[in-house]
C-alpha positions in Angstrom: -16.2 7.9 -48.9 -14.0 5.0 -50.0 -16.3 2.1 -49.5 -18.4 1.6 -52.7 -21.2 -0.2 -50.8 -21.5 2.7 -48.3 -21.4 5.2 -51.1 -24.3 3.6 -53.0 -26.3 3.2 -49.8 -25.7 6.9 -49.0 -26.8 7.9 -52.5 -30.0 5.9 -52.0 -30.7 7.4 -48.6 -30.0 10.9 -49.7 -32.2 10.6 -52.8 -35.2 9.3 -50.8 -34.6 12.1 -48.2 -34.6 14.7 -51.0 -37.8 13.3 -52.5 -39.5 13.3 -49.1 -38.4 16.9 -48.3 -39.7 18.0 -51.7 -43.0 16.2 -51.0 -43.4 18.0 -47.6 -42.5 21.5 -48.8 -44.2 21.1 -52.2 -41.1 21.9 -54.3 -40.0 20.1 -57.5 -37.8 17.2 -56.3 -35.0 18.1 -58.8 -34.1 21.2 -56.7 -33.1 19.4 -53.4 -31.5 16.6 -55.4 -29.2 18.9 -57.3 -28.4 21.0 -54.2 -27.6 17.9 -52.1 -25.5 16.5 -54.9 -23.5 19.7 -55.1 -23.0 19.8 -51.3 -21.8 16.2 -51.0 -19.7 16.4 -54.1 -17.7 19.5 -55.0 -18.4 21.4 -51.8 -17.7 18.7 -49.1 -16.0 16.1 -51.2 -17.9 13.2 -49.6 -19.0 11.5 -52.8 -17.3 11.2 -56.2 -19.3 9.6 -59.0 -16.1 9.0 -61.1 -14.4 7.2 -58.4 -17.5 5.2 -57.5 -18.4 3.9 -61.0 -15.1 4.4 -62.9 -15.6 3.3 -66.5 -19.2 2.2 -65.8 -20.3 5.8 -65.2 -20.7 6.6 -68.9 -22.8 3.5 -69.7 -25.0 3.9 -66.6 -25.7 7.6 -67.5 -26.3 6.7 -71.2 -28.8 3.9 -70.4 -30.6 6.1 -67.8 -31.0 9.0 -70.2 -32.2 6.6 -72.9 -35.0 5.3 -70.6 -35.9 8.9 -69.5 -36.2 10.0 -73.1 -38.1 6.9 -74.2 -40.7 7.2 -71.5 -40.9 11.0 -72.0 -41.7 10.4 -75.7 -44.5 8.0 -74.7 -46.5 11.0 -73.6 -46.1 12.8 -77.0 -49.4 12.1 -78.6 -50.0 14.1 -81.8 -53.7 14.6 -81.0 -52.7 16.3 -77.7 -50.7 19.0 -79.6 -53.8 19.7 -81.8 -56.3 19.2 -79.0 -55.0 21.8 -76.6 -55.2 24.9 -78.7 -52.9 27.0 -80.9 -50.9 28.3 -77.9 -49.6 24.9 -76.9 -48.8 24.0 -80.5 -47.0 27.3 -81.1 -45.0 27.2 -77.9 -43.8 23.7 -78.8 -42.7 24.8 -82.3 -42.3 28.6 -82.7 -41.4 29.0 -79.1 -38.8 26.3 -79.2 -37.1 27.9 -82.1 -37.1 31.4 -80.6 -35.7 30.1 -77.2 -33.1 28.0 -79.0 -31.8 30.9 -81.1 -31.7 33.5 -78.3 -30.1 31.1 -75.8 -27.5 30.0 -78.4 -26.5 33.6 -79.2 -26.2 34.5 -75.5 -24.1 31.4 -74.8 -21.8 32.0 -77.7 -20.9 35.6 -76.8 -21.1 35.3 -73.0 -19.2 32.0 -72.6 -16.9 32.4 -75.6 -17.8 28.9 -76.9 -18.2 27.6 -80.4 -21.4 28.1 -82.3 -22.0 24.3 -82.3 -21.7 24.1 -78.5 -23.8 27.2 -78.1 -26.6 25.7 -80.2 -26.4 22.5 -78.2 -26.8 24.5 -75.0 -29.7 26.4 -76.5 -31.5 23.2 -77.5 -31.1 21.7 -74.0 -32.6 24.7 -72.2 -35.8 24.8 -74.4 -37.5 22.1 -72.3 -39.5 22.7 -69.2 -41.2 19.4 -68.1 -44.2 18.4 -66.0 -42.1 17.3 -63.0 -41.3 21.0 -62.3 -44.4 22.6 -63.7 -47.1 20.6 -61.9 -45.9 21.3 -58.3 -45.6 25.0 -59.2 -49.1 25.1 -60.7 -50.6 23.7 -57.5 -49.1 26.6 -55.5 -49.7 29.4 -58.1 -53.2 28.2 -59.1 -53.5 30.3 -62.3 -56.7 30.4 -64.4 -57.7 27.1 -65.9 -56.8 28.1 -69.4 -53.3 29.2 -68.4 -52.8 26.1 -66.2 -53.7 23.9 -69.1 -51.3 25.7 -71.4 -48.4 25.4 -69.0 -49.1 21.8 -68.1 -49.4 20.6 -71.7 -46.5 22.7 -72.8 -44.3 20.9 -70.2 -45.6 17.5 -71.3 -45.3 18.0 -75.1 -42.1 20.1 -75.2 -40.1 17.5 -73.2 -39.6 15.0 -76.1 -39.5 17.7 -78.7 -36.7 19.7 -77.0 -34.9 16.5 -76.2 -35.1 15.4 -79.9 -33.8 18.8 -81.0 -30.8 18.5 -78.5 -30.1 14.9 -79.8 -30.0 16.2 -83.4 -27.7 19.1 -82.6 -25.4 16.7 -80.6 -25.3 14.2 -83.4 -24.4 17.0 -85.9 -21.5 18.0 -83.6 -20.2 14.5 -83.4 -20.5 14.0 -87.1 -18.6 17.2 -87.8 -15.5 16.2 -85.7 -12.5 16.2 -88.0 -14.6 15.9 -91.1 -15.1 18.1 -94.1 -18.5 19.7 -94.6 -19.7 17.2 -97.1 -18.6 14.2 -95.0 -20.2 15.8 -92.0 -23.6 15.9 -93.7 -23.1 12.3 -94.9 -22.3 11.1 -91.4 -25.1 13.2 -89.9 -27.6 11.8 -92.5 -26.4 8.2 -91.7 -26.9 8.8 -88.0 -30.4 10.3 -88.5 -31.4 7.6 -91.0 -30.4 4.7 -88.8 -32.0 6.2 -85.8 -35.3 6.9 -87.6 -35.5 3.5 -89.3 -34.7 1.5 -86.2 -37.0 3.7 -84.1 -39.9 3.3 -86.5 -39.3 -0.4 -87.0 -38.9 -1.2 -83.3 -41.8 1.0 -82.3 -44.1 -0.7 -84.8 -43.1 -4.2 -83.8 -43.2 -3.5 -80.1 -46.6 -1.9 -80.6 -47.9 -4.9 -82.6 -46.7 -7.3 -79.9 -48.6 -5.2 -77.2 -51.7 -5.0 -79.3 -51.8 -8.7 -80.0 -50.8 -9.7 -76.4 -47.7 -11.6 -77.5 -46.0 -10.5 -74.3 -47.6 -11.8 -71.0 -48.9 -8.9 -69.0 -46.7 -9.6 -66.0 -43.6 -9.4 -68.2 -44.8 -6.3 -70.2 -42.9 -3.6 -68.3 -39.7 -5.6 -67.9 -39.8 -6.7 -71.6 -40.4 -3.2 -72.9 -37.5 -1.8 -70.8 -35.0 -4.4 -71.9 -36.1 -4.2 -75.5 -35.6 -0.4 -75.5 -32.1 -0.8 -74.0 -31.5 -3.3 -76.8 -32.7 -0.9 -79.5 -30.5 1.8 -77.9 -27.4 -0.4 -78.0 -28.0 -1.8 -81.4 -28.6 1.6 -83.0 -25.4 3.0 -81.4 -23.5 0.0 -82.8 -24.7 0.5 -86.3 -24.4 4.3 -86.4 -22.4 6.1 -83.7 -24.7 8.1 -81.3 -27.9 7.3 -83.0 -29.4 5.4 -80.1 -31.1 8.3 -78.3 -32.9 9.3 -81.5 -34.0 5.7 -82.0 -35.5 5.2 -78.6 -37.2 8.6 -78.7 -38.9 7.8 -82.0 -39.8 4.3 -80.7 -41.7 6.0 -77.8 -43.5 8.4 -80.2 -44.6 5.5 -82.4 -46.0 3.5 -79.5 -47.8 6.6 -78.1 -49.6 7.2 -81.4 -50.4 3.6 -82.6 -54.0 2.8 -82.6 -55.3 0.2 -80.1 -52.0 0.1 -78.2 -52.4 0.7 -74.5 -49.2 2.2 -73.0 -50.8 3.3 -69.7 -49.2 0.4 -67.7 -45.8 1.3 -69.1 -46.4 4.9 -68.1 -47.3 3.9 -64.6 -44.2 1.9 -64.4 -42.3 5.0 -65.4 -43.4 6.7 -62.2 -41.5 4.3 -60.0 -38.6 3.9 -62.4 -38.2 7.7 -62.8 -38.0 8.2 -59.0 -35.3 5.5 -58.8 -33.3 6.7 -61.8 -33.7 10.4 -61.4 -33.1 10.5 -57.6 -29.8 8.6 -57.7 -28.7 9.9 -61.1 -28.9 13.6 -60.3 -27.1 13.3 -57.0 -24.3 11.5 -58.7 -24.2 13.9 -61.7 -24.2 16.9 -59.3 -21.1 15.5 -57.5 -19.2 16.0 -60.8 -20.0 19.7 -61.1 -17.0 22.0 -61.5 -18.1 25.0 -59.6 -14.9 26.9 -60.4 -15.8 26.8 -64.1 -19.1 28.7 -63.4 -17.3 31.2 -61.1 -14.7 31.7 -63.9 -17.5 32.6 -66.3 -18.5 35.4 -64.0 -20.9 37.9 -65.4 -21.4 35.7 -68.5 -23.5 33.3 -66.4 -25.7 36.2 -65.2 -26.1 37.4 -68.8 -27.3 34.0 -70.0 -29.8 33.7 -67.1 -31.2 37.2 -68.0 -31.3 36.3 -71.7 -33.2 33.0 -71.1 -35.7 34.3 -68.4 -36.3 37.9 -69.5 -35.7 37.9 -73.2 -36.1 34.4 -74.7 -39.2 33.3 -72.8 -41.2 36.6 -73.3 -40.4 36.7 -77.0 -41.3 33.0 -77.4 -44.6 33.6 -75.7 -45.4 36.7 -77.7 -44.5 35.0 -81.0 -46.6 32.0 -80.1 -49.6 34.0 -79.0 -50.5 35.5 -82.4 -54.1 34.7 -83.1 -54.8 33.1 -79.7 -56.7 36.0 -78.2 -54.9 35.8 -74.8 -54.7 39.1 -72.8 -51.5 40.9 -71.9 -51.7 39.8 -68.2 -52.1 36.2 -69.2 -49.1 36.4 -71.6 -47.1 38.0 -68.8 -47.7 35.1 -66.5 -46.9 32.6 -69.3 -43.7 34.6 -69.9 -42.7 34.3 -66.3 -43.3 30.5 -65.6 -40.8 28.3 -67.5 -38.7 26.3 -65.0 -36.2 23.8 -66.5 -36.3 20.2 -65.4 -35.2 16.6 -65.5 -34.7 16.2 -69.2 -32.4 19.2 -69.4 -30.3 18.0 -66.6 -30.0 14.4 -67.8 -29.3 15.3 -71.4 -26.7 17.9 -70.6 -24.8 15.5 -68.3 -24.8 12.8 -70.9 -23.7 15.0 -73.8 -21.0 16.6 -71.7 -19.6 13.2 -70.8 -19.6 12.2 -74.5 -18.0 15.4 -75.8 -15.4 15.3 -73.1 -14.6 11.7 -74.1 -13.9 12.7 -77.7 -11.9 15.7 -76.6 -14.3 18.5 -77.6 -12.9 21.8 -76.2 -15.2 23.7 -73.8 -17.7 20.9 -73.3 -17.2 21.0 -69.5 -19.1 24.3 -69.2 -22.4 22.8 -70.5 -23.4 20.9 -67.3 -22.7 23.7 -64.8 -24.5 26.2 -66.9 -27.6 24.0 -67.4 -27.7 23.1 -63.7 -27.4 26.8 -62.9 -30.4 27.6 -65.2 -32.4 24.8 -63.6 -31.7 26.0 -60.1 -32.3 29.7 -60.9 -35.5 29.2 -62.8 -37.0 26.7 -60.2 -36.0 28.8 -57.2 -36.9 32.3 -58.5 -40.1 31.2 -60.2 -41.3 29.0 -57.4 -40.9 31.8 -54.9 -42.4 34.6 -57.0 -45.0 33.1 -59.4 -47.8 33.1 -56.9 -47.3 36.8 -56.1 -46.9 37.6 -59.8 -50.1 35.8 -60.6 -52.0 37.7 -57.9 -50.5 41.0 -59.1 -51.5 40.3 -62.7 -55.0 39.1 -61.4 -54.8 35.8 -63.2 -55.1 33.5 -60.2 -58.1 31.3 -60.2 -60.5 31.5 -57.2 -60.2 28.8 -54.6 -61.3 25.5 -56.3 -64.9 24.6 -55.5 -65.3 21.4 -57.7 -65.7 17.9 -56.3 -63.8 14.7 -57.3 -65.8 11.6 -56.4 -63.8 8.4 -56.4 -66.2 5.6 -57.2 -68.8 5.3 -59.9 -71.7 3.5 -58.1 -75.3 4.3 -58.9 -75.6 6.5 -55.8 -72.5 8.4 -56.8 -73.9 9.0 -60.3 -77.2 10.2 -58.9 -75.4 12.6 -56.5 -73.2 13.9 -59.3 -76.2 14.5 -61.5 -77.9 16.5 -58.8 -74.7 18.5 -58.0 -74.5 19.4 -61.7 -78.1 20.5 -61.7 -77.2 22.8 -58.8 -74.2 24.2 -60.7 -71.6 22.4 -58.7 -68.6 21.1 -60.7 -68.0 17.4 -60.2 -66.0 14.6 -61.8 -66.3 10.9 -61.1 -63.2 8.8 -61.2 -63.2 5.0 -61.2 -61.2 2.0 -62.5 -64.4 0.2 -63.5 -65.2 0.9 -67.1 -68.9 -0.1 -66.8 -69.4 2.5 -64.1 -67.6 5.1 -66.1 -69.7 4.3 -69.2 -72.9 4.7 -67.2 -71.7 8.1 -65.9 -70.8 9.3 -69.4 -74.3 8.4 -70.6 -75.6 10.7 -67.9 -73.3 13.5 -69.1 -71.2 13.4 -66.0 -67.5 14.4 -66.4 -65.4 11.3 -65.8 -61.9 10.0 -65.4 -61.3 6.4 -66.2 -58.4 5.0 -64.3 -56.5 5.4 -61.0 -56.8 9.0 -60.0 -53.4 9.0 -58.2 -51.5 7.6 -61.3 -49.0 9.5 -63.3 -51.6 9.5 -66.2 -54.1 11.2 -63.9 -51.5 13.8 -63.0 -51.2 14.7 -66.7 -54.9 14.4 -67.7 -57.0 15.1 -64.6 -57.1 18.8 -63.7 -56.6 18.5 -60.0 -56.4 22.3 -59.5 -60.2 22.5 -60.1 -61.1 20.2 -57.2 -61.6 21.7 -53.7 -63.0 18.5 -52.1 -62.4 14.8 -52.7 -65.1 12.3 -51.7 -64.0 8.7 -51.5 -67.0 6.5 -52.0 -65.8 3.3 -53.7 -66.0 -0.4 -52.7 -62.2 -0.7 -53.0 -61.2 -1.1 -49.4 -57.5 -1.5 -50.1 -57.3 1.4 -52.6 -59.4 4.0 -50.6 -56.8 4.8 -48.0 -54.1 5.2 -50.6 -56.3 7.6 -52.6 -57.1 9.5 -49.4 -53.4 10.0 -48.4 -52.5 10.9 -52.0 -55.1 13.7 -52.3 -54.4 15.0 -48.8 -51.0 16.1 -50.1 -52.4 17.9 -53.1 -55.7 19.3 -51.6 -55.1 19.5 -47.9 -56.2 17.3 -44.9 -59.6 18.9 -44.5 -60.5 18.5 -48.1 -60.6 14.7 -48.3 -63.4 12.6 -46.8 -64.4 8.9 -46.9 -67.3 6.8 -46.1 -67.1 4.7 -43.0 -67.0 0.9 -43.3 -68.1 0.3 -39.7 -65.6 -2.6 -39.7 -62.8 -1.1 -37.8 -64.8 -1.0 -34.6 -65.9 -4.6 -34.7 -63.3 -6.6 -36.7 -59.7 -6.6 -35.4 -58.4 -7.5 -38.8 -59.8 -4.3 -40.2 -58.3 -1.9 -37.6 -57.2 1.4 -39.2 -55.0 4.2 -37.8 -56.6 6.8 -35.6 -55.6 9.5 -38.1 -57.3 7.7 -41.0 -60.4 6.9 -38.9 -61.0 10.6 -38.5 -61.5 10.8 -42.3 -64.1 8.0 -42.3 -66.9 10.4 -41.3 -68.6 11.3 -44.6 -72.2 12.4 -44.3 -73.3 10.7 -41.1 -72.6 7.9 -38.6 -73.5 4.6 -40.1 -73.6 5.8 -43.7 -71.5 3.1 -45.5 -71.1 2.1 -49.1 -73.4 -0.8 -48.5 -76.1 1.4 -46.9 -76.1 3.8 -49.9 -76.2 1.0 -52.4 -79.1 -0.6 -50.5 -81.0 2.6 -50.2 -80.8 3.3 -54.0 -81.8 -0.3 -54.8 -84.9 0.3 -52.7 -85.9 3.4 -54.7 -84.2 6.2 -52.7 -83.6 9.4 -54.6 -81.2 12.3 -54.4 -83.0 15.5 -54.4 -82.6 19.2 -53.5 -84.7 21.1 -51.0 -84.7 24.9 -50.7 -85.0 26.4 -47.2 -87.2 29.5 -46.7 -88.3 31.6 -43.8 -91.4 29.5 -43.6 -89.5 26.1 -44.1 -86.4 26.0 -41.9 -83.9 23.3 -41.4 -85.8 22.2 -38.3 -88.9 21.9 -40.4 -86.9 19.9 -43.0 -85.8 17.5 -40.3 -89.3 17.2 -39.0 -90.7 16.5 -42.5 -88.3 13.8 -43.5 -87.4 12.5 -40.0 -85.1 9.5 -40.5 -85.9 9.2 -44.2 -83.4 11.8 -45.3 -79.6 11.8 -45.1 -78.3 15.4 -45.8 -75.3 15.2 -48.2 -74.4 18.8 -49.2 -75.6 22.3 -48.2 -75.4 25.2 -50.7 -75.6 28.8 -49.3 -77.1 31.8 -51.0 -73.8 32.7 -52.8 -73.5 29.1 -54.2 -70.8 27.9 -51.9 -71.2 24.3 -51.0 -70.5 22.5 -47.7 -70.2 18.7 -47.2 -72.0 17.2 -44.3 -69.5 15.5 -42.1 -70.3 13.4 -39.0 -69.4 15.6 -36.0 -69.3 18.9 -37.9 -72.3 21.0 -37.4 -73.7 22.8 -40.4 -76.5 25.2 -39.7 -78.3 25.9 -43.0 -80.3 29.1 -43.1 -83.1 30.5 -45.2 -82.2 30.6 -48.9 -79.9 27.7 -48.6 -80.4 24.4 -50.5 -79.9 20.9 -49.1 -79.0 18.0 -51.3 -80.2 14.8 -49.6 -80.6 11.1 -50.1 -84.3 10.5 -49.4 -85.8 7.1 -48.8 -89.3 6.3 -50.2 -92.1 7.1 -47.8 -93.1 3.4 -47.3 -89.7 2.7 -45.8 -90.4 4.7 -42.7 
């Protein structure tokens, strides 16, 4: 494609198409992005990143990787490493070293490359990443403890593995044409400048955020441009120290007290989609497939070493003293797909090494991409069956997520907890969340469809989402978001009764079908009014002598049934138009108006 404008538009359209396809089939987006990039690049020859960007390709990739590493390091909070058990801590330390060593040895002997390049490859493939782990966990649905280990390993190991790869790369660059003593001097200078600039810029940036020196509407843009400035300045002072500087800057910001980086992390969600989608299609067009074919059996040996030797040994070495059972360790050994950071870092380092004439550097990108594709495809297709075979799949989730922290919602959540139904309240209103906490209700403070919620809110435990908030603009977005993760019949909302009477509040027919929670006419306003008049949420047990018909006769119009719980403890939500026929031994949770309100 000779027209640069058409090429750029094509990259954009293809990237969005890949993201949408990944969304529909519930696969990590990196897989279709890489495959499409390979098809339109080396296979069909439609796109050529080198021809499209020319001399700008290297700076564009460098700045993109700097942003990805910075925002990845923003998630590395030291308390998270200590707060999620010995297994996560060990996987991100001992496990990294084990994987690094085995992958390096396999690469050296299988690819016949230098030890330096082999250790760089080994460092790059230590990372997994939440962008590939989270979609897989939704499908596999392992036990909660295993899901937490895998999710937090992906979050924490991203910046750690990237930092290791950066250090190895900088050592390689420092050693080019230099004596051993000079190599260590250059390496020390690079590390020193990167650390000093990273610590200094991180502290100053954190201070400016803490003291509100940057207007809120400029915060995301200012942080982005400052980080790019730190990256460029560090590289100018000490060659190739910029990636280390921005990674440390992110780590400092993540761990400073009273510095809120959540807005920056939310900004990352949009920025990552933009950068990663286009970047990986472009990088995949540069792949030299012939170089992988030339390796032959060496590529297979590396895949076997990483998937069947390095990962199991890393898990076993990390599991000492954790008390995990063999079948749990087996599943952890099987699930370790490589992701975005591995692809981005390998592409950048390969470009840089090729630029300085390092022999054999061209094999790094094809091999890393092959590892990514193999681990994502094989493990996505087999992990669910493996988990079932090992008997470590969690039962179908039965918990409830309630969006909205109103007084009624808090009363309902309390009664649900009393009846042994797991429930969590999410809200963006701190006062509502504080009240819920005081009632010992599990809570999530923030937007439940944010990137932060994806990391901290255990979505896999929720079988039903009830949307009962006053935020009329946000409710539909929450509904559609959770339909994707939970299923269309698992998300229900309160009606507003406005769509039928006010033309300006018309909603789609598809969304209107979800506005049927509890009963016709039960709106947020009705529930709030009922509670203010003294209504209570209570549970009634049905017996042979007191049937559901007797229940209706007793309370008449004073009771609004909310949930039904059968003898086995399974709960059902009352939905307008869906008939539930509670039997003897069932329990009914209802909103009951005071008797004087008959």
